N, C-alpha and C positions, 0 to 999 in steps of 0.2 A: 438563488439557491432561496431566498425569502418565498418567493411565489411558491417553488418548488415544495416548498414545505406549507404552507397555507393550502394549495392544492391536496397537500395528503392528509391534514386536516379537517378537512371539507369532505373527503370522500370517507375518510372513518368516520366524519358527523353523521353522513346519511348511508352506511349501514349498518351504524348502530338505530338510527331511526328506523330502518323499514326492519332493523330484528323485531325493534319492541312491537311494530307495527305486527309484524307476522306472528308473533306470539300473543299479542292481544288476539287477532283474529282465532288463533287456535284456544285460545278460553272461553272465549264467547262459541264458537263450533261447541267446541268441546261437552255446552251446557244445550246444545239443543237436543239432546234427546237420538239421535241417528242412532240405528242399531248397525251399521256397518262404514268403516271407511269411506267406502264407493258411493252411500248415497250423501255422503258430506261434501266430496271432493268438488261438485260442481258450485258450490256457497263459497268454497275458500278465493273463489274468482272475485267474489263479490269485495266492495268498499268496509270500511271498516262501521260508520255510521247506519248501512244498512242490517249492517251484520247481528249489529245492537238493537234495531230493532224488531226483529226477527225472534232476537233471543227473548227482550223483553216479553213478544205476544207470545212466543211456544211457554216460556212460562207461566204467563198468565191461563192459556189453555189449559193446562199443566193441575194449575192448583185448583183449578174449578171443574175436573173432571172431564174438560170437552174431548180431549184427545192428548197425546204424547207428543207429534210435532204435526202439523196440518199434511206434510207429506205425505205419512204414513195414513192418515184420514182420508185421505182423498183416491189414496191407493187400496185404502179395502174398499170405497164406495163404489169407484169402476171398474172395480179386478180388473187393476192390472198392477204391476212388480212397482216398487217402490227404486229400485234402479231405471226402470224405463221413464217415468217420469219426473225425477230427480232436477233433470238435465234443465227441464223446461221447468220446472218452479222457480229455479235458482236465476231464472227468464224472466220470470213473472211474477217478483216480488211483491205486488201490492196486493197477491192473495192474503203476505201476511197483515197488513192494514183493513182489510174489510173485516167487519165483526164475529164472531164464529157463529152469530145467527143466524145472519147474510148472507155467509160459505154454506150454512147447511141449509136452510131454505132456498138456495139457488140450485143446489144438488139435488133434493130432492124433487122438484120439480121437474127437472131434467129426467132425471131415473124414472121418473114417475112417468111421465111425458114420451116417454121410449128411446131417447136421444143414446147413440149405442158410445161407450165408455172411450173406445179409442177414439172418435168424435172430439168429445168432450177433450184427450190430451192434448189433441191438433188444435185447439180453442179453446182453451185457457182463460181467452179475457171474456166468455161472454158469463163467468162468476162476476163478474163488475157487476151485471147487471141483475134489477130489483128481481124478486121470483113474480110478482105480479106482473111484472111487464113480460118476463120469460112466457109465464103461461101465455097470455094471452095473445102475445104473436105465435105458439108456437101452437097453442089451440085454432087459430085463423086460418095455418094451413091444413090442422089436418083437417077444419071443419070444409074443406074444395077439396077433401077427397086423395092428398096426399100423405102416404102412410110414414116413406121415410124422412126425419124431420134431421136436422142439421144445426149445429149452435150458431153457425155463418146467419140464418135464420133472423133471428134475437137482433145481432147485430148492425143487417142491414135496413139501407133507408127505404121507406113504403115504397117507392116507387120499383125500384130492384127488389122487393119481395111480391109482388102484385106482376110484376113481370115474369120471377119466375112461375106465379101460381098462372099465368095465362098458357105460357109455355108446356107447363106441367097436364092441362086439362086439356092441352088440343091434340100435345102425344097421345095423351089415354088414348082421346077420341079417333086419333089414327091408326096407333095399335089395335085399339079393337082387342080380340079376346088370344090373340098374337101374343102379348105381352113380350116382344122384344123387339130390338130397332133391324137384328140380324135377319128373325124368321120374314121380317116385315118386305125384310130386299128380296131376298128368296121369291117368294114372293109374287110381288111387281115382275122379276127378272123372269120368272119360270122356273128356276131351278131351285136343287134341293139345298135346303141349310149348308149342306156340306162342303157345296162345294165358296158357298159365302165365306163358310170360315176357314177353309185352304185361301181364299185370296185376302182375308184379312190376316193371316201370317204372312204373307208377301207383303201386303200392302196397311202397316198396323195403324195406320189415321183412321181406316174404314170403321172399327171396331168404335170411334169416340163423338161419331157420326149422328150428330139430334136428328130425329126420327121427321122433324119437322121438316128440315131441310132437307130429310131426301126425299121426302113424298114433294117437294116446293122444284125440287131439280128431276125427279123424273118426270113430273106430269110436263114441266120444260122443256127438256131435252126430245123425250116424246113427240111434244107438240113442235119440234124443229125438223122434226123428221127421222129421230134415229131409231134405229132400231132397238126392241129390250135385249135382244141377243149379241150386239155388238157394244149395249152399252154391260153388258153381261161378264161377257170375256175382255172390258178394258173401263173398270168399277171407278179405278185412279180419277179418274177426271168428277167424280162425284166428293171428290177432299177437294178440289177446288173453290173458289170461288163463285160463286156464280155469276154474279156480274163482270166478274172478269171473261170466265167464257160467253158470256153473251158479248160482249163489247170484238172478242177475239174470232167472234163468230161473224160481227156485222163485217170488223177488217178482211175477211178472208170470201165471205161472201162479194164483198167490190171490187175483190180483187179475179174476183170471175172462178169460184171455187165451188164446184156444186158437190160435189164427196168430198166430204172432209173428214179426214182422222180423228175420230178423240182424244189419242193421244196427243195431238198435235193441240187441244187444248190445253191441257195441262203443263203443257212443258214451262223450263223456269221463263223468266222475264230475255233473257241474254238469248237463250235460243230459240226463243218463239221469236224474236226480232230479224235472228237469221234463217228464220223459216220461211217472215216475211221479206226479208232479203233478195231469198234462190227465188221467190213465185216472182216477184218483181223483175231479179235480171232474166230470167228465160223470160220471160212476158218482152222486155224489152228487143231482149236479141231475139225473139221471134220477129218480130217489129221491122227491125231492122234487113232480118232476111229476106221478106215479105218485101222489102223498097229494094 
């Protein structure tokens, strides 16, 4: 009985402690100038130490006439609803650790350089970067003729950024005036764009293929003797790995096949192996019959 009583007392103490913490959280959140309980809701999940820091920052911002809460400041600047931004802000509480000048300067440069607000929402980490760094990075990309800018361009390594710039330049050179991978593919396959659009509905992966891959793959397939009409009728092959297709072509030709179905080249690994096994089995049976 003694142990049971101790257990009950411990539960009561924990309940009181939890109640006290929740009440403290509630008091802190009520002082953060939220306009709606829905806006505040994601912040209720944060530990009390984090809430205390946000509370102090918010009070300081308000005292200095910066803003009532950084949630509303950012939402106003990037033209999104506070409800949409609230959950993300509660996950990126470092925003309340930045100086207000730092935050404002970073946002100013991002918006001035034309980075869309919806991109900033999805990548709030970019606000951690100094406005000078942001401008230098984005200007470098712009100077290379790339008009669409993303926050990740600020955060990524130089190697990744240079690789992206290289691919973008190559893409621009390939597309020329077509401006679209879909139209480029239609032109290469001698079919109307509507035909490619229809194929994209059936094979969604076609819509996300880079034009650099399309060009390389088409050049390879045509060089291997495949007719553009055949490719146009079976474009799924373009969604496969070119390296895998090359390996499979080599395997099938070593088995003696001269007429190769493009659909066979983009089978799953298991189905392709079954296909190869069936060819080998048929060849062995033929040899047995001949002997």
